[in-house]
C-alpha positions in Angstrom: 71.0 39.7 63.5 73.8 42.2 63.5 72.2 45.1 61.5 68.9 44.4 63.7 70.8 45.5 66.7 72.4 48.7 64.5 69.6 49.7 63.4 68.0 49.2 66.8 70.4 51.1 68.3 70.1 54.1 65.6 66.7 54.2 66.4 67.2 54.3 69.9 69.1 57.3 69.5 66.9 59.0 67.1 64.0 58.6 69.7 66.4 59.8 72.5 67.1 62.9 70.3 63.3 63.3 69.7 62.4 63.1 73.2 65.2 65.6 74.4 63.7 67.9 71.6 60.5 67.8 72.7 61.1 68.1 76.5 62.9 71.3 75.6 59.7 72.5 73.7 57.5 71.4 76.5 59.7 72.9 79.6 62.1 75.1 78.0 65.1 73.7 79.7 67.9 72.8 77.6 68.9 68.9 77.6 72.7 68.2 77.2 72.5 64.6 75.5 76.4 64.3 76.3 75.6 64.5 79.7 73.0 61.4 80.0 74.5 58.5 81.1 73.4 56.0 78.8 74.3 52.1 78.8 73.8 50.2 75.5 73.0 46.6 75.9 75.6 44.2 74.4 74.2 41.9 71.7 75.4 38.9 74.3 73.0 40.6 76.9 69.9 41.9 76.1 68.5 42.8 79.6 71.6 44.4 81.0 69.2 46.7 83.3 68.4 45.7 86.7 65.1 46.3 88.6 66.9 49.9 89.9 67.3 51.3 86.7 64.8 52.6 84.7 64.6 51.1 81.4 63.0 52.4 78.1 61.5 50.3 75.5 64.5 50.7 73.2 66.7 49.2 75.7 68.6 52.1 76.8 69.2 52.2 80.5 69.3 55.7 81.8 70.7 56.6 85.3 69.9 59.4 86.8 72.1 62.9 87.5 72.2 64.5 90.8 69.9 67.6 90.3 72.8 69.4 92.4 75.1 68.6 89.4 72.7 69.3 86.4 74.3 71.4 83.9 73.3 74.9 82.4 74.9 76.4 79.7 78.3 76.4 79.3 80.2 78.6 81.6 77.4 78.7 83.9 77.3 77.3 88.0 75.7 73.6 88.6 73.3 74.1 92.0 76.1 72.2 93.9 78.4 75.1 92.4 76.3 78.0 93.6 75.5 76.4 97.0 79.3 76.3 97.7 80.1 80.2 96.8 76.7 80.8 98.6 78.0 78.9 101.7 81.5 81.0 101.2 79.7 84.2 101.3 79.1 85.3 97.7 76.3 87.7 96.9 73.1 86.4 94.9 71.5 88.6 92.7 67.8 87.8 91.7 66.9 88.9 88.3 63.7 87.9 88.3 60.6 90.0 88.3 59.8 91.7 91.4 56.5 89.8 92.3 58.8 86.5 91.9 61.2 88.1 93.9 58.9 88.9 97.1 57.2 85.4 96.8 60.2 84.2 97.7 64.0 83.9 97.0 67.5 83.0 98.1 67.9 84.1 101.9 70.0 87.3 101.5 69.5 87.8 97.7 69.1 91.1 95.9 66.6 92.1 93.6 68.7 93.7 91.0 67.2 92.7 87.2 69.1 94.7 84.5 66.5 97.3 84.1 66.6 98.0 87.8 70.6 98.2 88.3 70.1 101.1 85.6 68.7 103.6 88.1 69.9 105.1 90.9 67.9 103.1 93.6 69.9 100.0 91.7 73.3 101.5 91.8 72.9 102.5 95.3 72.0 98.7 95.9 74.9 97.4 93.8 77.5 99.9 95.4 77.1 98.0 99.0 78.7 94.8 97.3 82.0 94.7 97.6 83.6 94.3 94.1 86.0 91.7 94.8 83.9 89.2 96.0 81.8 86.7 93.9 78.4 87.6 92.7 76.3 84.8 91.2 73.0 86.0 89.6 69.8 83.6 88.9 66.5 84.0 87.4 64.0 81.5 86.4 66.3 79.3 84.3 65.7 77.4 80.6 65.3 79.9 78.2 65.5 83.0 80.5 68.4 85.5 79.6 67.5 88.2 82.7 70.7 86.6 84.6 72.9 87.6 81.6 71.3 90.6 81.1 72.2 91.6 84.4 75.6 90.3 84.1 76.5 92.2 81.5 74.7 95.3 82.9 76.9 95.2 85.8 80.1 94.8 83.9 79.1 97.7 81.7 79.1 100.0 84.9 82.7 99.7 85.3 82.5 99.0 89.0 85.4 96.9 89.8 83.2 93.4 89.4 85.6 90.5 88.4 84.0 87.4 89.8 80.4 87.6 88.5 78.6 84.4 87.7 75.1 82.8 86.5 73.5 79.7 88.2 73.1 77.7 85.1 69.9 76.2 85.6 67.0 78.4 87.6 65.2 79.2 90.9 62.8 76.5 90.3 65.6 74.1 90.3 67.4 75.8 93.5 63.8 74.9 95.2 63.0 71.7 93.5 66.6 70.7 95.0 65.4 71.8 99.0 68.1 74.4 98.9 67.4 77.3 101.1 64.5 79.8 100.4 63.1 82.7 102.0 59.4 83.2 102.2 57.4 86.1 101.9 56.8 86.2 105.8 60.2 85.9 106.7 60.8 82.5 107.1 63.2 80.2 105.6 63.0 76.4 104.7 65.2 74.2 103.2 69.1 73.5 103.7 72.6 73.4 102.1 74.2 70.0 100.7 
C-alpha cells in the first residue's frame, strides 16, 4: 500500500511538471513550481480537499496565488510591488511596440523601447525623468525581453539612473488584475490595490 502511495505521488509530481511545461509552451509564461502551494494527501486522509479548493485527478490540492503576488523571473517586480511603486510616483516605461502602447498603457508611462532610446527624441524624453527616482519598465511579459533590452540601454547611457526595475509579469497581467490603464481615447479604467 505504501509503495502505491509513493508511486502515486511520484507520478503526480511528474504529471504536474509535464503540465507546467505544456502550459509554458502554450502561453509563454514561465511556471515556477516552487511557488505553487500544493498539499499532498496523507495516507490516513485520502480526501483532504474541501469543496472550496480544486483537486486534480492525482489527489493534489492546488490553492490559488493572488495574481498580484505572482513572481516573474528572479529580481523582477510582482504586480503588487509595481503598483506600490506606481502609487509612490515611480516613472513607468513601456517597452512594447508603439501600436500596443497607443491602444492602451499604464497611465503616465513613457513609450521608450530600447530602439527609441537610441534616438534624439528618445534621449530627450529620457532626460525628462529624474535619474535619482525609480524607473519601472514593462513589456507584454512571458518570454518578452524588451524590458531587459530597454533597461540595459538606459544603464549603458550613463545618465545616472540607479534604480531601474523590471515588471516580472507583463502588461497583459496588469490589465487582467484590474490595475489602471489609459486607453487611446484618454479614459482611464482600473484601480490600484
